[in-house]
C-alpha positions as CSV (number, residue, x, y, z in Angstrom):
1,G,70.4,57.4,6.7
2,A,70.3,59.3,3.3
3,N,67.3,61.3,4.2
4,I,68.9,62.5,7.4
5,R,72.3,63.4,6.0
6,D,70.8,65.1,2.9
7,A,67.4,66.7,3.4
8,T,67.2,67.7,-0.3
9,R,67.2,64.0,-1.1
10,A,64.3,63.1,1.2
11,G,61.2,62.0,-0.6
12,N,62.8,62.0,-4.1
13,T,65.5,59.4,-4.5
14,S,64.1,57.4,-1.6
15,D,60.6,57.2,-3.0
16,A,62.0,56.2,-6.4
17,M,64.0,53.4,-4.9
18,V,61.1,52.1,-2.8
19,T,58.9,52.0,-6.0
20,L,61.6,50.1,-7.8
21,I,61.9,47.7,-4.9
22,K,58.2,47.1,-4.7
23,N,58.1,46.3,-8.5
24,G,61.4,44.5,-9.1
25,W,62.2,42.7,-5.9
26,G,61.7,38.9,-5.8
27,K,62.3,38.4,-9.5
28,A,65.7,36.8,-10.0
29,D,65.8,37.7,-13.7
30,S,64.6,41.3,-13.2
31,A,66.9,44.1,-14.5
32,F,66.3,45.9,-11.2
33,M,67.7,43.0,-9.1
34,K,70.7,42.7,-11.4
35,G,71.3,46.4,-11.3
36,L,70.9,46.6,-7.5
37,A,73.4,43.7,-7.1
38,T,75.9,45.5,-9.4
39,L,75.6,48.7,-7.4
40,F,76.6,46.7,-4.3
41,M,79.4,44.7,-6.0
42,P,80.5,46.2,-9.4
43,D,83.6,43.9,-9.5
44,A,81.6,40.7,-8.8
45,T,81.6,37.7,-11.1
46,S,78.3,36.7,-12.7
47,A,78.1,33.8,-10.2
48,Q,78.6,36.2,-7.3
49,L,75.9,38.6,-8.7
50,S,73.5,35.7,-9.1
51,N,74.2,34.6,-5.6
52,I,73.6,38.0,-4.0
53,V,70.3,38.3,-6.0
54,E,69.3,34.9,-4.7
55,I,70.2,35.9,-1.1
56,Q,68.3,39.2,-1.4
57,N,65.2,37.6,-2.8
58,A,65.2,34.9,-0.1
59,S,65.7,37.4,2.7
60,A,62.7,39.6,2.2
61,T,59.4,40.0,0.4
62,P,59.1,43.1,-1.8
63,E,57.1,44.8,1.0
64,V,59.6,44.0,3.7
65,A,62.5,45.1,1.4
66,A,60.8,48.4,0.7
67,A,60.1,49.0,4.5
68,L,63.7,48.3,5.3
69,R,64.8,50.8,2.6
70,V,62.6,53.5,4.2
71,A,63.9,52.6,7.7
72,I,67.5,52.7,6.6
73,D,67.1,56.0,4.8
74,N,65.7,57.5,8.0
75,F,68.2,56.1,10.5
76,D,69.8,58.6,12.8
77,V,72.1,57.4,15.5
78,S,74.2,60.5,15.7
79,D,73.0,61.3,19.3
80,V,74.3,57.9,20.7
81,L,77.7,57.6,18.9
82,T,79.7,59.3,21.7
83,K,78.2,56.8,24.2
84,I,79.5,53.7,22.6
85,Q,82.1,52.0,24.8
86,A,83.0,48.9,22.8
87,P,86.1,48.7,20.7
88,T,85.0,49.7,17.2
89,L,86.5,49.2,13.8
90,I,84.8,51.1,11.0
91,V,85.6,49.7,7.6
92,H,84.5,51.3,4.3
93,S,85.4,51.1,0.7
94,D,86.5,54.4,-0.9
95,G,84.5,53.7,-4.1
96,D,81.3,52.4,-2.5
97,A,78.3,53.5,-4.5
98,I,75.8,52.6,-1.8
99,H,77.0,54.7,1.2
100,P,79.5,57.7,1.0
101,I,82.8,57.2,2.8
102,S,82.1,60.6,4.5
103,Q,79.6,58.7,6.7
104,A,82.1,56.1,7.8
105,K,84.6,58.9,8.6
106,F,81.8,60.7,10.6
107,L,81.1,57.5,12.6
108,A,84.8,56.9,13.3
109,S,85.2,60.5,14.4
110,Q,82.2,60.3,16.9
111,I,82.7,56.9,18.4
112,P,85.4,57.1,21.2
113,D,88.7,55.5,20.2
114,A,87.2,54.0,17.0
115,Q,89.6,52.9,14.3
116,F,88.9,53.7,10.7
117,L,90.0,51.4,7.9
118,P,89.5,52.8,4.4
119,L,89.7,50.1,1.7
120,K,90.8,50.8,-1.9
121,N,87.7,49.1,-3.4
122,S,84.6,49.9,-5.3
123,N,82.4,47.2,-3.8
124,H,80.1,47.8,-0.8
125,V,80.7,44.1,0.0
126,P,84.4,43.3,-0.3
127,L,84.9,40.3,-2.6
128,P,87.3,37.4,-1.9
129,Q,89.2,37.9,-5.2
130,T,90.1,41.5,-4.3
131,E,93.1,42.9,-2.3
132,A,90.5,44.7,-0.2
133,W,89.1,41.4,1.0
134,H,92.6,40.3,2.2
135,Q,93.2,43.6,3.9
136,L,89.8,43.4,5.6
137,M,90.4,39.9,6.9
138,Q,93.9,40.7,8.2
139,S,92.7,44.0,9.8
140,A,89.8,42.2,11.4
141,L,92.1,39.5,12.9
142,D,94.5,42.2,14.1
143,F,91.7,44.2,15.6
144,L,90.2,41.2,17.4
145,A,93.6,40.2,18.7
146,E,94.1,43.6,20.5
147,P,93.9,43.5,24.3
């Protein structure tokens, strides 16, 4: 999580985001929800942005969303990565504003025999109208077809 990989961030950005979540989550027309959706999917259509806001609001209360943000910011799985024995495909957009690509590269370097697929894309969630979506779908099919 962000607090683990960057100790200087801990307690600052994380606290601010949690405060925003507690005050803006659950309100479909809030500037916070629209801004959050845009961070995840800057190339989304207005319909896609409205849809992700609807999904986010339906998935958690403000309190649960804030607790999830705190948990995610404090995840540390680095000590178990080398123990993973399942085939692993790490996919990450090179322009993702949510998580840095360096973290995806780190995961791929630590998980035995992991494959890394960087996508030329600015969305955290690849969108069907982008080339990254088609590359992701084909790569996933190819990966799953491997013996």
